[in-house]
Structure formats: C-alpha cells, structure tokens
N, C-alpha and C positions, 0 to 999 in steps of 0.2 A: 625936679623929680621928687616924687612922694618919698618922705623919709621912712615910710613903712615898707619900702621895697624889700622883699624877703631875701634871705641869703640864698646862695646857689643850692640846688637840690643835691641829694646824694646821688652821684653818678659814678658808675663803675663799668669796667669792661671785662670780657671773658679773659681770664688770666691763667694760662696754662701752656704747656709745651705741646703744640699741635703738629710739630714737625720733628723729625729725628735729629738728635744732637745732644750735646752735653749742657751743663749748667750755664754756659755762655748765653744760650738762648733765653734763659730766665733772667739773666742779668740785663740782656737787651730789653726784655719786656719791662723790667723794673725801671730802667732808664727812660724808656719811651712813655710809660705811664706817669712817671714823675714829671717829665717835661710837659705832658698834657694835663697835669693836675687831675688825674683820673684814679678813682678807687678800683679795687680788684674783687672780682667774683672768682673764687678758687674752688676747684673740685678736689676732694680728699676722701680717701677710703677710711682712714684712721686718724685719731688725734696726732699720732706721731708723724704721719705724712703731712698733715696740716702745719705742724710745728716747723717742719723743714721748709715748707712753702712760704711760711710767714717771714723767713729770713730774706725773702725777695720782695717783701711788702714795699710798694713804691715810695712810701715815706712813713715815719712813725705815726702820723695822724691820718694817713689815707684810710678811708672807710673800707671795710672788708665784709663781704657776704660769702658764706660757704655753701656750695651746692653739695649736699650729701649724696652718697651712692644711690643710683636709680633703683637698686634692689631693696632699699630701706622701705619696709611696709609698716606704716604707722599702726596697723592693726595687729602687729606681732610684737610680743613682749621684748624679744631680743633687740629689735630695731629701736624701740622706745628707750631701752637701757643705753644703747649706743648714742642716741640723740642726747640723752642727759649727760653722758660722758663728754661729748663735744661741748655742750652748753656750759658745763661747770669748768671744763679745762680752758675755755676761751672767753669766759664772761669778762666783759669790759674791753675785750680786744677785737671782737667782731660784732657787726651790727645785726646780722641775721643768719639763720640757717634755712636752707631750702630743701624740702622733700617733695617728691611727686605725690599727686593724689592717686586714689585707687577707686575702681568701680564699687568695691565692697563697702566703701564709706557711705554709699547711697543704698546699696542693696541690704546692708546690715546696719541700718541707721542707728538703732538703739545701742548696738555694740560700739559703734564709732563715737557716739556722744559720751558713752561711759569712759572709754579710754582717753578721749580728748580732754575730758574734765579732770581725770586723774593725772594725766601728763601735765596739763596746765598748772594744776595745784603744785606739782613738784618743781616745775620750771620757775614759778613765782617765788619759790624759796631760795633761788640762786640770785645773789646780789649781782646787779648789772647784767642780768641774763639777756642773751640775744633773743630776738623775735623768731618764732618758728613760722616760716611761710610755706603754705601748701600750694604747690604749683599746678596750674591747669596743664595737664600732660596726657592723661589717659583717654581723652576724647569724650568726656561727659557733655551732654547738652548744656550750653552755657547758662541757661536759666536754672538748671539743676545745680550747677556749680555755685551759682549765686545763693540759692536757697540753702545749700550746705553751710555757707558762712553765716547766713542769717540765723541758723540754728545754734551757732556757737559764738554769736556776736559778743557775749558777755565775757568770753575767755581772754584774759589780759595778754597772754604771750602767743596767741594764735592769730594769724592773719593770712591773707591771700597773696599769691604771686600770679600775676596775669601774664602769660606768655602770648603776646598778641599774634605771633606767627601760628602757634598751635590753634588758637581760636579761629583765626582767619582761614586756615586750611580746612578745619572742621566745617565751617560755614560754607566754603566754596564747594566742598564735597556734597554737603547736604543739598545745596541749591541745584547743583548740576544733576544729582540723582533724581530730583523731582522732574527735571526736563528729560532725562535719559535714564529711566529706571534700570537699576542693576549695573550701571556703569560707574567707574571711578575716574574722576576728572584727572587725578594725578598719574594715571596710567596712559593718558593720551600722548604724553611726550614720547612714548615708545611706539606710537601708531601714526607715523608720518603721513600715510595715505589718507587716513580719516580726518586728521586734525584740521585741514583747511575747510572741511565741510561743516565743522561744529565750532569754529573759532569764535563766532559771535556769541554762542551760548556760553563758551568758556569765559569770555569777558563779562558777560552778564552775571555769571556765578561769582567771578572774582570781585566784581563791584559790590556784591552783597556782604563782603567780609567786613569792611570798615564799620558799617552800622551795627553789626553784631558785636564787634569789639567795643564800640562806644557804649552800647547798651549794658554790657557786662561791667565796664569801668564805672559807669554811673551807679549801677546797682550795688557794687562793692564799696564805692566811695561814700555812699549814703550811710554806711554803717559806722562812719566816724573813726575808723581804725587805720593804722599804717597799711599801705598797699605797695608791694614791690612789683616791678615790671621787668620782664625780659623783652627787650626791644630788638626786633630784627624784621626785615622785610621778607617777602615770600611771593611765590606764584606757582600754581600747580604745574605749569609747563617748564619750570626751571630745571636745568641740568647742570647748574653751576657748582653744586656741592660735590665734593669728592666722597661724601658719605651717602650719596644717593637720595637725600631728602629734598623737599621742595621749598625749604625755608632757610633761616639763618643767613639771610642775604643783607648786603648793604642797602640803605635807603637811597643811595645815589647811583643807581644803575637800572637799566632796562633789561628785559628778557629777550634774547635773540630768537628769531623764528627762521625756519628753513624755507620760507616762502614769503611773498609780499602780502601784506594785509593793511588796507587803508593807506596805501602809499609808502609803507615802511616794512622793514624786515625785523621788526621788534615790537613788543607790547610793553606798556608800563608795568612796573612791579605793582603788587597788590596795594601797597600803602603809599610809597614815595614820600617826598618831603611834606606834601600837603596833608596826607593821611597821618603822618607822625605828628604834625602840628595839631591836628584835631584830637589825637590821643592825649598829648601833653596838656592841652587846654581843658579837656574833660577831666583829667586827673586832678589838675589844680582846682577846678571849680567844684568838684564833688568831694574829693578826699581832703583837699587843702594842701597848700604848698609844703607845709611842714610834715606832712604824713606820707609823702611819696618818695620812692627811690627807684632808680633806673639802672639796669645793666644792659649794655650793648652786647647782645649774645650773637655776634656775627662770626661765622666760620671763615677760615683762610681759604684762599684759592691758590693756584699754581703760579700766580704772577710774582714777579721779583722786583725788588727795589734796592739800589746800591746802599751800602751800609753807612756811608758818610762818616759822621763823627764816632760811630760805634765800631768802625773797622778794627781798631786795636783789640777789641774783645775777642776777635776771631783770627788773631795772628797765627795761631797754632793750627788752623783749619786749612787744608789744601783746597778743598772744594767748598766754595761759599754759597752754593745754590740754596741749601736749606736756610741758611742765615738770612739770605736776601728774601726768601719767601716769607720768613717770619717778620722781617722788617716791613715788607709790603703789607702784610696783615695788620701789623700794629699801626701803620699809617692810615689804613682804612678805618680802624677803630677811632683814631684821632679825628679823622674827617667827620665821621658820624657824631662824635662827641661834640665837635665844634658846632655842627648843625643843631644838635639837641640844646646846647646852651644858648644859641642864637634864638631858637624858637621860644625858650623860657624867657629870655630877656625881652623879646618883642612883645610877648603877652603882657608883661608888667609895665612896659613902656607905654603901651596903648591904654593900660588901665589907670595910668597916673594922671 
C-alpha cells in the first residue's frame, strides 16, 4: 500500500438529545460515539450551553463542530458578536462553527462583503480560531452559492458547508417544476391519487439531484479551502421524518410507496451508497483529503433497539422506549459512518 495513504477524514455525527429524557441519553450518545470513533456536531444557543454539552464529548480528542442557532444572521451585528464569543470561548477545542446562509448575502452583496471581511479580520486575531462555515440552507441557486464563496475566497476563516440533502431537494423541486409548472414535488406525498400518474417524472427529477450536488462540490473544492459537508439522504416522497421534512435520511434505506412501480412498492433514495461514494470522491479530488470534513446529519425514527451494554445507564427508568429509540438512532449513525469510512478507504486503495 502507498505510504502516502492519508489519515481518516474528520467524521462527525449529529450529537444531541432528539428524544425526551435525562442526561442518561447524552451519556449513551457519548458511549456510542466513542465506540464508533465518531466526532460530534453539537447544537448550542449559548457558550454556556455548549460548555455543558462538551462534558459529553465522546473523547478528549474527538473533533467537534458547533451548529449555531438558525436565527443567527451574519448580516446583523448582534449575531456577529455572538459568533466571536463562541469562537474565542472555544478556540482550540472545536474545529468549526456552522451558520446558515441568507438570501440577503446575495441581494445585499456589497454589505455582505464588508461584514464578512470585518468578521474575518477579527476571527484571524483569535489564536486557534475555529473555521466559520456558511451552510447551504436558504435555497439559493447552487451556482449563486458557489459564486458567493468565490467572492470571499481570500478570507482565511470563512468557508462553505454543503448540505447535500438541501441541494438535492432544491434541484428536484426545480427540475419537477419545469415539467409541471407551479407544482411542488415535495407535496406529492400528500396526493396519493395523483402520484402514480407522475411517478416517472418524480424519479427523473430526483435523478437530477446528484449531478447538481457534484457540480457544487467541484466548484467549491477548486477554491482550495476547507469544505464541511452535512451528509444525509433524501427523497421528495419521503414521509419517514417525524419533523415532516423530505431529507435527513440514512443512505441505507429505500422510500416506501403505497402502490407498485416497476415491480416494487418502493423507490431508491436520492443518493444511496453509490451517490454518497461519488460525493466523497468528488470532495477528495477537488478540495483534497486534508480539507474535507463530514457530519452525518441523519434524524432519528421511531424504531427501537435494545440497550445491550448500556442498559445500566437506564436502571432508574421504568419505560425504556425513548432510550431504545435513541439507541437505534445511534446505531444508524454508526452504520452510515462505517459506510463512509469504507468508501474513503476504497478510493485510496484503488489509487495505490
């Protein structure tokens, strides 16, 4: 094997309490992440909340990325002050901070460039400052999102977070609306009568998502900066999420249908293992293996898994339902993490 085989990428999982319960759930997450050698992407409203969460860090060396509140608007001074507070408080302890993009970053381009340069200047003064990743979230046209980062390519502490599910759903919606003007592909799951008539167009629109994601990955990778990825599968017909969204799915499942289509009562998810493999390869070949990081941003389902070795953590619980749901979710994250690492290793094995 080639001695230049790179180290493992920075890989993380969504690390939070998504079911009701006490801190035993977070201790379960800490244990499972540690067993899987998985870093953590944490959501926190304040530095104090993050400090409490960091007590459950899977291990002292486990990488951490912090997803800041969705209402943080980089265009507002208060949000920038709070970002600087997080950055200075956790410098050297977290790898990156994630904030959502905003449409006004494009519509008020000159104002955005000014505040981005000012914020970058202040971030660079912080020793071991985390990277500030702007996530594709608001639904910009992907090429517009790429041009946004081309305009700030020289800023040392700014880079992009590509949520492949968000990009994929945007593209599927766009493609379907061209075939059926004025219609939203994601609302078809509520229209059982019409769906069998348009399922072929749905699949055609869904198939357009992966090329759109790869184009964005390549455009951002060419800038020579770190790129963070939120990895999860999706499909406009999915009803699997308890939050009502069409994404944040495992890469290891199909989407059930209420009727038979091409001999099956399900359709493949938008990316699947093969699509994830292409995303990983594109990230490696454009950004470089040392500049990419991945968070498996998969949501839990109502499925349950016995607690096994973690049962003593919940000895004080009478009803173990939520604990077993949490355990199942953590097992899904681990399965997808194993898939991601396998794809990473296969790429470099073939390259040796």
